[in-house]
PLY file of the C-alpha trace (Angstrom):
ply
format ascii 1.0
element vertex 163
property float x
property float y
property float z
element edge 162
property int vertex1
property int vertex2
end_header
4.50 20.03 62.91
1.70 17.86 61.54
2.11 14.13 61.18
0.89 12.27 58.12
-2.53 11.75 59.65
-2.93 15.46 60.34
-2.37 16.71 56.77
-5.74 15.62 55.37
-7.57 17.33 58.21
-5.69 20.59 57.73
-6.19 20.67 53.96
-9.91 20.06 54.41
-10.29 23.03 56.78
-8.17 25.69 55.04
-9.42 27.07 51.72
-6.96 27.21 48.81
-7.28 30.99 48.48
-9.16 32.17 51.54
-10.18 35.67 50.37
-11.46 37.88 53.18
-10.62 35.32 55.88
-7.02 35.36 54.70
-5.31 36.30 57.97
-7.23 33.73 60.01
-6.61 31.02 57.41
-2.89 31.91 57.38
-2.70 31.67 61.18
-4.57 28.38 61.09
-2.35 26.66 58.50
0.89 28.02 59.98
-0.19 26.98 63.47
-1.34 23.51 62.42
1.55 22.60 60.12
4.45 24.83 61.14
6.09 28.03 60.01
8.51 27.51 57.10
10.12 30.89 57.85
11.14 29.78 61.36
12.35 26.28 60.52
11.99 23.63 57.86
8.46 22.21 57.80
8.29 18.48 57.15
5.51 17.29 54.83
4.59 13.69 53.96
5.22 12.39 50.46
1.58 12.46 49.39
-0.18 14.35 46.60
-2.15 16.41 49.18
1.13 17.88 50.37
1.38 20.03 47.22
-1.85 21.77 48.23
-0.65 22.20 51.79
2.70 23.62 50.60
0.81 26.10 48.38
-1.28 27.15 51.38
1.82 27.66 53.52
3.56 29.64 50.78
0.44 31.75 50.16
0.09 32.49 53.89
3.71 33.61 54.21
4.01 35.51 50.93
0.71 37.41 50.99
-0.18 37.76 54.66
3.10 37.78 56.57
5.41 39.35 53.97
2.71 41.31 52.05
4.41 40.76 48.70
2.86 41.92 45.42
0.12 39.63 44.13
1.83 38.60 40.88
5.09 37.72 42.61
3.23 35.74 45.29
1.14 33.86 42.71
4.24 32.94 40.70
6.11 31.81 43.83
3.14 29.67 44.95
3.08 28.04 41.50
6.81 27.29 41.71
6.43 25.83 45.21
3.78 23.52 43.78
6.13 22.45 40.98
9.06 21.69 43.29
6.84 19.83 45.75
5.23 17.91 42.89
8.68 16.83 41.72
9.60 15.72 45.24
6.38 13.69 45.55
6.67 12.11 42.09
10.37 11.48 41.72
12.15 11.02 45.07
10.46 8.04 46.75
11.01 9.78 50.09
8.70 9.33 53.08
8.74 13.09 53.63
10.36 16.27 52.39
10.97 19.72 53.83
9.82 23.23 52.91
11.73 26.34 53.99
11.11 30.00 53.10
13.48 32.93 53.67
13.41 36.63 52.92
16.38 38.95 52.87
16.87 42.43 51.50
15.45 42.39 48.00
15.07 38.59 47.70
12.78 35.69 48.58
14.26 32.17 48.66
12.17 29.01 48.83
13.70 25.55 49.31
12.38 22.02 49.04
14.66 19.44 50.67
14.41 15.69 50.10
16.61 12.65 50.85
17.17 11.73 47.19
20.47 12.67 45.54
18.90 12.33 42.08
19.22 15.67 40.32
16.24 17.32 38.63
16.70 17.84 34.92
15.59 20.88 32.93
14.21 19.42 29.71
13.26 21.18 26.49
9.54 21.91 26.41
7.41 21.56 23.29
3.90 22.89 22.64
2.17 19.51 22.87
3.98 18.24 25.99
1.61 17.26 28.78
4.25 16.92 31.49
7.82 17.91 32.23
7.15 21.65 32.42
7.87 22.10 36.15
11.54 23.09 35.98
10.87 25.05 32.80
8.42 27.16 34.84
10.93 27.49 37.68
13.61 28.56 35.19
11.26 31.04 33.49
9.53 32.64 36.49
12.32 32.75 39.07
15.36 34.99 38.96
17.66 32.11 39.89
17.34 28.51 40.93
19.53 25.56 41.64
20.19 22.35 43.51
22.52 21.93 46.48
23.67 18.35 47.09
23.76 17.36 50.74
25.44 14.38 52.43
22.00 12.75 52.45
19.80 14.24 49.79
19.46 17.62 48.14
17.85 21.01 48.38
16.15 22.36 45.27
15.62 26.10 45.57
14.56 29.20 43.72
14.92 32.89 44.40
12.83 35.83 43.27
13.79 39.49 43.40
11.49 41.67 45.48
11.31 45.41 45.00
12.81 47.15 48.01
10.22 48.96 50.07
0 1
1 2
2 3
3 4
4 5
5 6
6 7
7 8
8 9
9 10
10 11
11 12
12 13
13 14
14 15
15 16
16 17
17 18
18 19
19 20
20 21
21 22
22 23
23 24
24 25
25 26
26 27
27 28
28 29
29 30
30 31
31 32
32 33
33 34
34 35
35 36
36 37
37 38
38 39
39 40
40 41
41 42
42 43
43 44
44 45
45 46
46 47
47 48
48 49
49 50
50 51
51 52
52 53
53 54
54 55
55 56
56 57
57 58
58 59
59 60
60 61
61 62
62 63
63 64
64 65
65 66
66 67
67 68
68 69
69 70
70 71
71 72
72 73
73 74
74 75
75 76
76 77
77 78
78 79
79 80
80 81
81 82
82 83
83 84
84 85
85 86
86 87
87 88
88 89
89 90
90 91
91 92
92 93
93 94
94 95
95 96
96 97
97 98
98 99
99 100
100 101
101 102
102 103
103 104
104 105
105 106
106 107
107 108
108 109
109 110
110 111
111 112
112 113
113 114
114 115
115 116
116 117
117 118
118 119
119 120
120 121
121 122
122 123
123 124
124 125
125 126
126 127
127 128
128 129
129 130
130 131
131 132
132 133
133 134
134 135
135 136
136 137
137 138
138 139
139 140
140 141
141 142
142 143
143 144
144 145
145 146
146 147
147 148
148 149
149 150
150 151
151 152
152 153
153 154
154 155
155 156
156 157
157 158
158 159
159 160
160 161
161 162
């Protein structure tokens, strides 16, 4: 697991969408930061963490799980939205990212120590912010928030075609 000082170094070395070096980049980011499919990965509450969370999600969804491109792209976008909300609204020192796959479903969770609930707001054409949960609601098959004794887990699930 990377400490706060390690995140900037990792995000500088791993390209956002690595292309032909995809497997090596996936191994690099998962090795440097942690594997969110094995255990919750802790990320510091900094704007750079959204990029790192996207890289982790991309590595797992496209390289490890070999999911269809559109589903993976949508899931990476939703990870970015949930992480962005955690960074902007929780005041936490760090938050956690966890990814799970079971028959026909992918579940991604962002855990933080705040018990403040996210709010799905109406979205209008000229709005410049507040679209994160609207995107989660639109692109995922289901989503929700589980309150914990100390904090919450905001999650979404997407249906995956059985292979």
